[in-house]
N, C-alpha and C positions, 0 to 999 in steps of 0.2 A: 561609609557609603550606604545609601538607601537601598536595602535589599529588595523592597517592594518595587522600586523604580527599575532596578536591574532585572527583576522578574518580568515586568511589563515590557521592557525593551527587548530582552533577549529570548523570552520564552518561545515565540514563533519559530525562530531559527533553530533553537535547541530541540524543539519538538520535531521539526522536519528531519533533523539529523537522527534523532532517536527512532522515529517511526520508520525511516528507511533502513536503519540498522536492524530493527526488530520485527518489522511487519505487524506490529501490534499497537493500536491506539492506546489501550489501557496500560500496557507495559511502558510505553513511551511517557505517558502522563506520570506514572509512578517514578520513573527515572528522573524526570524534571523536578518533581516534588522532593525527592531524596537529595538531589543535587543542591537545591536551595536551602534545605535544612542543614546540610553539611557546610554550605557557604556561611551560614550564620555563626558557625563556630570558628571562622577564620577572620583575619584582619584584612578584609577585602580592599580597604583603601590603599594598602601597600602593594597590591597586585598591579603590575604595569599594563598588561593587556588582559582585561577582564573577560572579553569575549573568547579569546583563545583559551584562557584558563577554564571557563565554563564548558567549552567544547571538549577540552581534555577530560574534565570530570564526567561529562555525559558519555563520551566515547568509551572510557574505561568501565563505567557502570554497565553500558550496553554489552561490551565484550564479556564481562563477568556473567551477565544475565543469559547471554547466548550459550556460554559454556555450561552453565548449570542446567539449561533446558534441553541439552542434546538428547538425553535418553528419552525424555518425554516426547520430543519431536520424532524420534525413531519409532516410537510406539503409537504414533498418531494413526487413527483409523481413516483410510482413504486418502484422497488428495488434500494437501494443506494449501490454503490460500491466505494471504494477508488479511487482517481485519479491514473492512471497507472504510474508506475515509471520504466523507462528503466534502467536496472541494468547490462547491458552487460560489461561495462568497469568501474564499481565502484571500486575505489582504494583509499587508504589513508595510510599515514605513521604513523598515530596515532594508537598505539596498542589497545586503548580502542575502537576506531571506527572499527578497523579490527575485534575485537571480536563482536561488535554490528552487523556488517554486516554478520557475520556467522550465526546469529540468523535469523530465517525465516522472510522474509518480504513479504511472499506470500499473495495473496488476502484472502485466507481462514483464515490465522492467523490474518490479520488486521481486518477482520470482527469479529473474536472472541474478539479482543481488544475493538471493538466498543460496545460490550455488557456490558463492565464495566463502572462504573461511572467515571467522570473526575478524581477524586482523586484516585480511585482504579487503574486506568490506569497509572497514574503518579507514584504511589508507586510501582506498579508491574514492570514497565520498569526500574525505578531507582535501584531497588533491584535485580531483576532477571537477567537483562541484563547488567547494568552498575556496579552492585555489590557495591553500596554505602551502608554504615552502616545504621541501623535504626535511629541512632542519627543524621547523616547527612541528611537523608531523612526527618526526623521530622522538621529540621530547614528549609528545602526547601519548604515543603508544609504546614507548620504552624500547625502541629499535634504533639502529644506526641510520643515518640519512641515506647511506648507500643501500642498505637493506630495504629501506622504505621505497627507494627508487625502483629496485628490482621487483618488490611486491606490487607496486602500482602498475608497472608495465605488464606483469604477468596477469593481473586482474583485468586490465583494459583489453588485453589480447583475448581473454576468455569471454568477456561480455560486451565489448565495444563501448561506445560513448552514449550517455543518455540523450534521448531525442528531445527537442524542445517541445514543451506542451503546446498542443494545437487547440485553438478555439473551436468549440463545438458549433458547427454551422447549422443553419436552419434546416438544411437537407438532412444532416446527420440526426438532428432531433426528431424530424419528421419520420425518418426511417426507423428510429427507435420506437416511436409511438405505433407505427404500422406493425412492427414486429410483435410488440406486446399485445396489441389488439388481435392480431392473427393467432397468437398463442392462446389467449384466453377464450377466443371464439371457436378454436379448433379449425381454422382456415388453413389447411395443409398446403394448398397451392401457393397462397400468398407467402406463407412461412418459408417454403422452399425457394421462392423467387428472391427473398431478402437475404438468404444465407449464401456465403461462398460455398462452392462445391466441396472444398476441403476445410470447412469451418470446424472449430473445436469447441466443445462444451466441457468445462471443468466445474464440478460441484463439490462443495465442502460442507459435509454434515457433521464431521468430527466424531462419528459413531453415535451421535445423540439424536440426529434426525436422519431418516432414510435418504441416502444420496448415492450416486454412482461412485463406486470405489475407484474406477479408472476413468481417464478422459474419454469422452465420446467423440469419435472422429468422423467427419463427413456430414453433409446436410441431411441426407436420407436417414441416417442413424439418429441424428439429433431430433428430427421431426418425429420419428417413431418413439423415441424416449419420452418426448413431451405428450404425445398421444396417450402413452401409457399412464403418466402420472397426473395429468390435468383433471381427469374425472374424479380423482381421489382428493383433490383440494377442497377445503371447506367452502361452503356456499358464500360465506360473508367475506371472502378475500377481496381486498382492495389494493390499489397501487398508486404510487405517486412518482412522477418523473423528476429526476434530479441529476446532478453530476457526481459520479462516483469515481474517485481516483483519476480525476481530470478527463473522464470519458463519459459518454451518455450512459445513464443507468436508471434504476428504479428501486423503490422500497415497497415491498409487499407486506401488507399487514392483515392479520386475522384476529378478529375480536378485539381490536385496539392494541394488539401486540405485534411487534416487528417479527415477521416470519422468515423473510429472506431479503437480501440485498443483491442486486445484479449489476454488473458492469459489462458494457459491450465495447469491443474494439472493432472499428469500422475501417475497411480498406477498399478503395475503388468502388465506393457506394454499395458495398456488401458487408454483411456482418462476418468478420473473420474469427473472432473469439468471443465466447460468452463465459463469464465468471459468475458463479452463483454461490453466495455464502449463506448457509442455513444454520450452521453451528450456533446455537443460542448464546454460547459464551463469547462469541465474537460480535454480537449485535447489541450488547447491553448499553453501549454508549450512544446508540441511535434512537431518537425519539420517534414514536409512531405518529 
């Protein structure tokens, strides 16, 4: 069986699974590469369901990666956010992947997934999103089908079902542009008018870039926070509007280098959540 063809066909789906498991673009790419290197050492033509086999390989590697990273995550400085994923032109001919991408990949939902254990996360995604049977999932994660059923219902009760990805409307895009222009110009009144009263700002600097250690709650506090940091930004900062994790966002660059990526969650024509990733280790896959 042609490994290169298998890679081209199944990579989008496998990456989507790994990214949702790990919250890391770079780690997901590593897992995919490792999976296909390992596949080269097997007799792939004798595998009856190659997609399920690849999902099993990716799932188990993700679980191992998550377990080995527990201590590092516990010692992470400040708030942890997933690595941003630019989703403006995400396409695939694979029906399973098309379905997968319809399910929310927003920052908020990825953070909910992070609250689940490694096995809970795997079982939930394989059942809820990829719609594998409990028997298939049991074989993938090394549990009984009855146990997998219990794990799934526990996970679903904990975080609910993924919401279908919404198209970014012209109004949403316009609101995003208004927000960033108000931000960069210091227009406090406009900024406050665009934010929900109970809006939340989460910044992730990873201890390498100065950022808020805890979430900032409320429009007034968010406005004051930005008033304090904006004068300290370099003069040559520029920004590009794009789609980040299926929601309106932007890429900030300084001197030709990506400085931050932001994603906005909009509800009722107001900005409800702002996610700002500044940790340089989480931005290496994004071009300026």
